[in-house]
C-alpha positions as CSV (number, residue, x, y, z in Angstrom):
1,X,0.0,0.0,0.0
2,X,1.4,3.4,-0.9
3,X,-0.6,5.9,1.2
4,X,-1.7,3.9,4.2
5,X,0.3,2.0,6.8
6,X,1.1,-1.6,6.0
7,X,-0.7,-2.4,9.2
8,X,-3.9,-1.6,7.5
9,X,-3.4,-4.1,4.7
10,X,-5.6,-6.7,6.4
11,X,-8.4,-4.2,6.4
12,X,-8.2,-3.7,2.6
13,X,-7.8,-7.5,2.0
14,X,-10.9,-8.5,4.0
15,X,-13.2,-5.5,4.3
16,X,-12.6,-2.3,2.5
17,X,-10.9,-0.9,-0.5
18,X,-8.3,1.9,-0.4
19,X,-11.0,4.4,-1.4
20,X,-12.8,3.5,1.9
21,X,-9.8,4.4,4.0
22,X,-8.0,7.7,4.5
23,X,-4.6,8.2,6.3
24,X,-4.3,10.3,9.4
25,X,-6.3,11.0,12.6
26,X,-8.4,13.8,11.0
27,X,-9.8,12.5,7.8
28,X,-12.2,14.4,5.6
29,X,-16.0,14.5,6.1
30,X,-17.7,11.2,5.7
31,X,-14.9,9.2,7.4
32,X,-14.7,8.2,11.1
33,X,-11.2,8.2,12.8
34,X,-9.8,4.9,14.1
35,X,-6.6,3.7,15.7
36,X,-4.8,0.5,14.8
37,X,-3.2,-1.2,17.7
38,X,-0.8,-4.1,16.8
39,X,0.3,-6.7,19.3
40,X,2.5,-9.3,17.6
41,X,0.4,-10.8,14.8
42,X,-2.9,-9.6,16.3
43,X,-4.6,-6.4,15.3
44,X,-7.2,-4.3,17.2
45,X,-9.0,-1.4,15.4
46,X,-10.7,1.0,17.8
47,X,-12.7,4.2,17.0
48,X,-11.2,7.4,18.4
49,X,-14.6,8.6,19.4
50,X,-16.7,8.1,21.5
51,X,-14.4,7.2,24.4
52,X,-16.7,4.5,25.6
53,X,-16.5,2.7,22.3
54,X,-12.8,3.3,22.0
55,X,-12.1,1.3,25.2
56,X,-15.0,-1.2,25.2
57,X,-13.3,-4.0,23.1
58,X,-10.9,-4.7,26.0
59,X,-13.8,-5.7,28.3
60,X,-14.9,-9.0,27.0
61,X,-14.2,-12.0,29.2
62,X,-13.6,-15.7,28.5
63,X,-12.6,-18.7,30.6
64,X,-9.1,-18.5,29.2
65,X,-8.3,-15.3,31.1
66,X,-6.3,-15.3,34.3
67,X,-6.1,-12.5,36.9
68,X,-3.0,-11.0,35.2
69,X,-4.7,-10.7,31.9
70,X,-7.8,-9.2,33.5
71,X,-5.7,-6.6,35.4
72,X,-3.8,-5.7,32.2
73,X,-7.0,-5.3,30.2
74,X,-8.5,-3.1,32.9
75,X,-5.4,-0.9,32.8
76,X,-5.5,-0.6,29.0
77,X,-9.2,0.0,29.2
78,X,-8.7,2.9,31.6
79,X,-5.9,4.4,29.4
80,X,-8.1,4.3,26.3
81,X,-11.2,5.4,28.1
82,X,-9.6,8.5,29.6
83,X,-7.5,9.4,26.6
84,X,-4.2,8.7,28.4
85,X,-3.3,6.2,25.6
86,X,-3.6,8.8,22.8
87,X,0.2,9.5,22.5
88,X,0.7,5.8,21.7
89,X,-2.0,5.5,19.1
90,X,0.3,6.4,16.3
91,X,-1.3,4.5,13.4
92,X,-4.6,6.2,12.7
93,X,-6.9,6.0,9.7
94,X,-10.3,7.2,8.7
95,X,-13.0,4.7,7.6
96,X,-15.7,5.7,5.2
97,X,-19.1,6.0,6.8
98,X,-21.2,7.1,3.9
99,X,-21.6,5.8,0.3
100,X,-19.1,6.3,-2.4
101,X,-19.6,8.1,-5.8
102,X,-21.0,4.9,-7.3
103,X,-23.9,4.7,-4.8
104,X,-22.4,1.8,-3.0
105,X,-23.4,1.9,0.7
106,X,-20.5,2.0,3.2
107,X,-20.2,-0.8,5.7
108,X,-21.3,1.6,8.5
109,X,-24.5,2.4,6.5
110,X,-25.2,-1.3,5.9
111,X,-24.8,-2.2,9.6
112,X,-26.9,0.8,10.7
113,X,-29.8,-0.3,8.4
114,X,-29.4,-3.9,9.6
115,X,-29.7,-2.8,13.2
116,X,-32.3,-0.2,12.5
117,X,-30.4,2.7,14.0
118,X,-29.4,6.1,12.5
119,X,-25.7,5.5,12.6
120,X,-23.1,3.1,14.1
121,X,-19.5,3.1,15.2
122,X,-17.3,0.0,14.8
123,X,-14.3,-1.6,16.4
124,X,-12.6,-4.7,14.9
125,X,-10.3,-7.5,16.1
126,X,-8.1,-9.8,14.1
127,X,-6.1,-12.6,15.6
128,X,-2.8,-14.0,14.2
129,X,-3.2,-15.0,10.5
130,X,-4.7,-18.4,10.1
131,X,-6.9,-20.1,7.5
132,X,-10.2,-19.3,9.2
133,X,-9.3,-15.7,10.0
134,X,-12.1,-13.2,9.5
135,X,-13.0,-9.8,10.8
136,X,-15.1,-9.6,13.9
137,X,-16.6,-6.2,14.4
138,X,-18.1,-4.8,17.6
139,X,-20.9,-2.4,16.6
140,X,-21.9,0.5,18.8
141,X,-24.5,3.3,18.8
142,X,-23.4,6.9,18.8
143,X,-23.1,6.8,22.7
144,X,-20.8,3.8,22.7
145,X,-23.4,1.2,23.8
146,X,-22.7,-2.2,22.2
147,X,-25.4,-3.2,19.7
148,X,-24.0,-6.5,18.5
149,X,-21.0,-8.4,17.1
150,X,-20.7,-8.7,13.3
151,X,-18.7,-11.4,11.5
152,X,-17.7,-11.0,7.9
153,X,-17.0,-13.9,5.6
154,X,-14.8,-12.5,2.8
155,X,-13.4,-15.6,1.1
156,X,-14.7,-19.1,0.4
157,X,-13.8,-20.6,3.8
158,X,-14.9,-17.7,5.9
159,X,-18.1,-17.3,4.0
160,X,-19.0,-20.9,4.8
161,X,-18.1,-20.4,8.5
162,X,-20.3,-17.3,8.8
163,X,-23.1,-19.0,7.0
164,X,-22.9,-22.1,9.3
165,X,-23.0,-20.1,12.5
166,X,-25.8,-17.8,11.3
167,X,-27.9,-20.8,10.3
168,X,-27.3,-22.4,13.7
169,X,-28.0,-19.2,15.7
170,X,-31.2,-18.6,13.8
171,X,-32.6,-22.0,14.7
172,X,-30.9,-22.8,18.1
173,X,-33.5,-24.1,20.6
174,X,-33.8,-23.0,24.2
175,X,-31.0,-24.7,26.1
176,X,-30.8,-25.7,29.8
177,X,-27.0,-25.6,30.3
178,X,-25.9,-23.0,27.7
179,X,-26.5,-19.5,26.5
180,X,-26.1,-18.9,22.8
181,X,-26.1,-15.4,21.2
182,X,-29.3,-14.7,19.3
183,X,-29.0,-13.8,15.7
184,X,-30.0,-10.3,14.7
185,X,-29.1,-10.2,11.0
186,X,-27.8,-12.3,8.2
187,X,-27.1,-10.8,4.8
188,X,-24.6,-9.8,2.1
189,X,-22.6,-6.6,1.6
190,X,-20.2,-6.3,-1.4
191,X,-20.2,-10.1,-1.8
192,X,-19.2,-10.5,1.8
193,X,-21.5,-12.6,4.0
194,X,-22.3,-10.7,7.3
195,X,-24.0,-12.0,10.4
196,X,-24.8,-9.9,13.5
197,X,-25.4,-11.5,16.9
198,X,-26.6,-9.9,20.1
199,X,-23.9,-9.2,22.6
200,X,-23.6,-11.8,25.4
201,X,-20.6,-10.4,27.2
202,X,-20.0,-12.4,30.4
203,X,-18.6,-11.0,33.6
204,X,-14.9,-10.8,34.5
205,X,-14.0,-14.3,35.9
206,X,-13.0,-14.5,39.5
207,X,-11.2,-17.8,38.7
208,X,-10.6,-19.9,35.7
209,X,-13.2,-22.5,35.0
210,X,-12.5,-26.1,33.9
211,X,-13.5,-28.0,30.9
212,X,-17.3,-28.3,30.0
213,X,-19.1,-30.7,32.2
214,X,-20.6,-34.0,30.7
215,X,-24.1,-32.5,31.3
216,X,-23.3,-29.6,29.0
217,X,-21.8,-31.8,26.3
218,X,-24.6,-34.3,26.6
219,X,-27.2,-31.5,25.8
220,X,-25.0,-30.4,22.9
221,X,-24.6,-33.9,21.5
222,X,-28.4,-34.3,21.5
223,X,-29.0,-31.1,19.4
224,X,-29.1,-33.5,16.4
225,X,-30.3,-37.1,16.4
226,X,-27.9,-39.1,18.5
227,X,-27.4,-42.6,17.0
228,X,-24.9,-45.4,16.8
229,X,-23.4,-46.9,13.7
230,X,-20.1,-48.5,12.7
231,X,-17.5,-46.2,11.2
232,X,-17.7,-47.9,7.8
233,X,-21.5,-47.4,7.6
234,X,-21.5,-43.8,8.8
235,X,-22.3,-40.7,6.8
236,X,-19.1,-39.2,8.3
237,X,-16.9,-41.8,6.7
238,X,-18.6,-41.6,3.4
239,X,-18.1,-37.8,3.3
240,X,-14.3,-37.9,4.0
241,X,-13.2,-37.9,0.3
242,X,-15.3,-34.8,-0.5
243,X,-13.6,-32.9,2.4
244,X,-10.2,-33.1,0.7
245,X,-11.0,-31.0,-2.5
246,X,-7.4,-31.4,-3.7
247,X,-7.4,-35.2,-3.3
248,X,-6.5,-37.5,-0.5
249,X,-2.8,-37.2,-1.3
250,X,-0.7,-37.7,1.8
251,X,-3.6,-39.0,4.0
252,X,-4.4,-42.1,2.0
253,X,-2.3,-44.3,4.1
254,X,-3.6,-43.0,7.4
255,X,-7.2,-43.4,6.2
256,X,-6.5,-47.0,5.1
257,X,-5.2,-47.8,8.6
258,X,-8.2,-46.2,10.2
259,X,-10.5,-48.3,8.0
260,X,-8.6,-51.5,8.6
261,X,-8.6,-50.9,12.4
262,X,-12.0,-49.4,13.0
263,X,-14.4,-49.8,10.0
264,X,-16.5,-52.3,12.0
265,X,-16.3,-50.4,15.3
266,X,-19.6,-49.1,16.5
267,X,-19.4,-45.4,17.5
268,X,-21.8,-42.9,19.0
269,X,-22.7,-40.0,16.7
270,X,-24.2,-36.6,17.5
271,X,-23.8,-32.8,17.3
272,X,-20.6,-30.9,18.2
273,X,-19.8,-27.3,18.7
274,X,-16.7,-27.6,16.6
275,X,-14.4,-25.2,18.4
276,X,-15.1,-25.6,22.1
277,X,-12.1,-23.9,23.8
278,X,-11.5,-21.8,26.9
279,X,-11.5,-18.6,24.7
280,X,-14.9,-19.4,23.2
281,X,-16.8,-19.8,26.4
282,X,-17.5,-18.2,29.8
283,X,-19.0,-20.0,32.8
284,X,-21.6,-17.8,34.5
285,X,-23.9,-18.9,37.3
286,X,-25.4,-22.2,36.4
287,X,-24.9,-22.0,32.6
288,X,-22.2,-21.5,30.1
289,X,-22.1,-18.7,27.5
290,X,-20.8,-20.3,24.3
291,X,-19.7,-18.3,21.3
292,X,-18.3,-19.1,17.8
293,X,-20.6,-21.8,16.4
294,X,-19.0,-21.7,12.9
295,X,-17.8,-25.3,12.9
296,X,-20.9,-26.9,14.5
297,X,-22.1,-30.1,12.7
298,X,-24.3,-33.1,13.3
299,X,-23.3,-36.8,13.1
300,X,-19.7,-36.5,14.3
301,X,-18.1,-38.9,16.8
302,X,-19.4,-38.1,20.3
303,X,-16.4,-36.9,22.3
304,X,-14.8,-34.6,19.8
305,X,-15.6,-31.5,21.8
306,X,-14.1,-32.9,25.1
307,X,-10.9,-33.7,23.2
308,X,-10.8,-30.5,21.3
309,X,-11.0,-28.4,24.5
310,X,-8.1,-30.2,26.2
311,X,-6.0,-30.4,23.0
312,X,-6.1,-26.7,22.3
313,X,-5.7,-25.7,25.9
314,X,-2.5,-27.8,25.9
315,X,-1.3,-26.3,22.7
316,X,-1.8,-22.9,24.1
317,X,0.5,-23.9,27.0
318,X,3.2,-24.9,24.5
319,X,2.9,-28.7,24.6
320,X,4.0,-30.6,21.5
321,X,1.0,-31.5,19.3
322,X,1.3,-35.3,19.4
323,X,1.7,-35.4,23.2
324,X,-1.0,-32.8,23.6
325,X,-3.5,-35.0,21.7
326,X,-2.5,-38.1,23.5
327,X,-2.9,-36.4,26.9
328,X,-6.2,-34.8,25.8
329,X,-7.7,-38.1,24.9
330,X,-6.5,-39.6,28.2
331,X,-7.9,-36.6,30.2
332,X,-11.2,-36.7,28.4
333,X,-11.8,-40.4,28.9
334,X,-13.9,-40.1,32.1
335,X,-16.1,-37.5,30.3
336,X,-16.3,-39.7,27.2
337,X,-17.5,-42.6,29.4
338,X,-20.2,-40.3,30.9
339,X,-21.3,-39.5,27.4
340,X,-21.7,-43.2,26.6
341,X,-18.6,-43.7,24.5
342,X,-17.3,-47.2,25.0
343,X,-13.8,-47.7,26.3
344,X,-12.9,-49.8,23.2
345,X,-13.9,-47.0,20.8
346,X,-12.0,-44.2,22.4
347,X,-8.8,-44.8,20.4
348,X,-10.9,-44.6,17.2
349,X,-12.4,-41.2,18.4
350,X,-8.8,-39.9,19.1
351,X,-7.6,-40.9,15.6
352,X,-10.7,-39.5,13.9
353,X,-10.3,-36.3,15.8
354,X,-6.8,-35.9,14.3
355,X,-8.3,-36.7,10.8
356,X,-11.0,-34.0,11.5
357,X,-8.3,-31.4,12.0
358,X,-6.6,-32.5,8.8
359,X,-9.9,-32.1,6.9
360,X,-10.6,-28.8,8.5
361,X,-7.6,-27.1,7.1
362,X,-7.4,-28.9,3.7
363,X,-6.9,-26.2,1.1
364,X,-8.8,-25.8,-2.1
365,X,-6.7,-25.9,-5.3
366,X,-5.1,-22.5,-5.8
367,X,-5.7,-21.2,-2.3
368,X,-2.8,-19.6,-0.5
369,X,-3.7,-20.0,3.2
370,X,-1.5,-19.5,6.3
371,X,0.0,-22.7,7.6
372,X,-1.3,-24.2,10.8
373,X,1.9,-24.6,12.8
374,X,0.7,-27.6,14.9
375,X,-1.0,-29.6,12.1
376,X,1.9,-31.2,10.1
377,X,2.5,-34.7,11.4
378,X,-0.4,-34.7,13.8
379,X,-2.4,-37.4,11.9
380,X,0.5,-39.7,11.5
381,X,1.4,-39.3,15.2
382,X,-2.3,-40.1,16.1
383,X,-2.2,-43.2,14.0
384,X,1.0,-44.4,15.8
385,X,-0.4,-43.6,19.3
386,X,-4.0,-44.9,18.8
387,X,-3.8,-47.6,16.1
388,X,-0.2,-48.8,16.6
389,X,0.4,-47.9,13.0
């Protein structure tokens, strides 16, 4: 980019064009000033006004946050809220808030119409680059009150993810153990799929909570028809080739071992969340607030969520992927038993979970997606550990 900071390149890749952005803290009329705050590979975009909206993105709590993180966020929130942080907000841009010369509505206008308010202010958050990376925008009214969270699907994968979550949130039943953000809007802007969900924020955690209880996972499993079937007869197994658009390639041998070892093993099948991790949930009172339903699906092996939570928590602590998966399956075994997963089928569930991760990040031909650092070798390691292959 020639007239904007390179930090803003992710904004023009996924959301806006260069004509929608203007450099500097005091852009021309029709643009709202924002600051870009970069921390490692993560990026936070905050509006310069109002102060309440500028600081609000820091006050969203998950089970993954310890007391040090909470204290640091409160400190940063205070600095942003009062304006003390202004000298450090060096990367500033203006974002178009009204339509361009071609009559194309600005994103701010689209969101305001979707939420039925005169105008909106937005903040945005981007994590480290990864295949499923998409903008998540926090949308405010002119006073800085949060109206909702908007997700934007800008390429093939992220469009599918936003569609999946929107469809689930639109039809989610009343739940006994979980709270799910209600869907406000689902539509398309400039060929980007946009969903907006009501804000379920959660309170700052006094202590970290543990993995989801078997009761929560049991309710989740039963959101689709729970059933039993052998792996070889399952719809899950039949769909595997179609989930590798570029061909089975290097996973052919691993799949052959899985078929040989477990094709006739009877497994329990049901719904899963798909990305149940400490940073996608918040225990509160007698229920759990659960966000990010982009990967939810029916008819997967019961137990995937319990393994996924422990596996990704271990990765976040720096554990090697193969050991993290092995330990996650071992730690999840009591929960799997409570969910009705037989002891003999648990190794199959562990190996299939590794295959699920391989399918999740299988690229389409011609795609140039960031590499998932922990993925190479995970499936082969799972085969060795669970199938003796």
